[in-house]
LOTOR-644028 format. One record per residue (C-alpha): residue in one letter; x, y, z. Coordinates in steps of 0.05 Angstrom, whole numbers, padded with zeros to 5 digits, always signed. Example, Ala and Ser with C-alpha at 12.3 -4.5 7.8 and 13.67 -1.06 7.14 Angstrom:
REM residues 2
A+00246-00090+00156;S+00273-00021+00143;
//
This chain:
REM residues 82
D+02766+03023+02961;Q+02752+02949+02973;G+02824+02936+02997;K+02819+02990+03049;L+02753+02963+03074;E+02784+02894+03083;E+02841+02925+03122;A+02790+02959+03167;E+02754+02895+03185;P+02803+02870+03239;L+02807+02940+03268;Y+02731+02946+03274;K+02728+02877+03306;E+02784+02895+03355;A+02745+02957+03376;L+02682+02916+03385;E+02718+02864+03427;A+02747+02918+03472;R+02679+02950+03482;W+02648+02882+03498;D+02703+02870+03550;M+02701+02940+03581;L+02628+02960+03575;G+02588+02895+03567;N+02544+02871+03511;Q+02484+02917+03526;H+02520+02984+03529;P+02500+03033+03474;D+02573+03042+03453;T+02582+02967+03446;L+02519+02962+03405;A+02542+03019+03361;A+02608+02983+03349;L+02569+02919+03333;N+02529+02957+03283;D+02592+02988+03253;V+02622+02919+03242;A+02557+02896+03210;N+02557+02957+03164;L+02628+02942+03142;L+02612+02869+03130;S+02553+02889+03088;E+02596+02936+03047;L+02645+02878+03036;G+02588+02835+03011;K+02591+02788+03071;L+02516+02792+03079;E+02505+02730+03121;E+02555+02753+03172;A+02527+02823+03171;E+02456+02797+03181;L+02477+02759+03244;L+02508+02821+03274;Y+02451+02866+03254;A+02402+02817+03285;E+02442+02815+03350;A+02445+02891+03352;L+02370+02895+03340;R+02355+02844+03394;A+02399+02878+03445;R+02374+02948+03428;R+02302+02925+03435;E+02318+02895+03502;S+02358+02953+03530;L+02328+03014+03495;G+02258+02993+03475;N+02224+02987+03408;T+02217+03061+03392;H+02286+03087+03410;P+02322+03118+03350;D+02379+03068+03354;T+02330+03010+03354;L+02295+03039+03293;S+02362+03047+03259;S+02376+02973+03271;I+02308+02955+03241;N+02326+02997+03181;N+02393+02962+03174;M+02360+02894+03174;A+02311+02917+03120;N+02368+02944+03076;L+02401+02876+03071;
//
């Protein structure tokens, strides 16, 4: 339901902020949360915002995990699906 998704947005963003603060911006859990927010934004039709976050997740995953890690490949797939 679209209404429930909109209610989830601030919660996802809160979780992302907490992970950034506690784990840093390169930690796999932080990058997963970043990807989760991007997924939600995409579902809400906020494609420009989603693209920015997907791109950041992809950049960070390439840098920290390498180009062939499954999480990096997932980020590439997410960018392609926009």
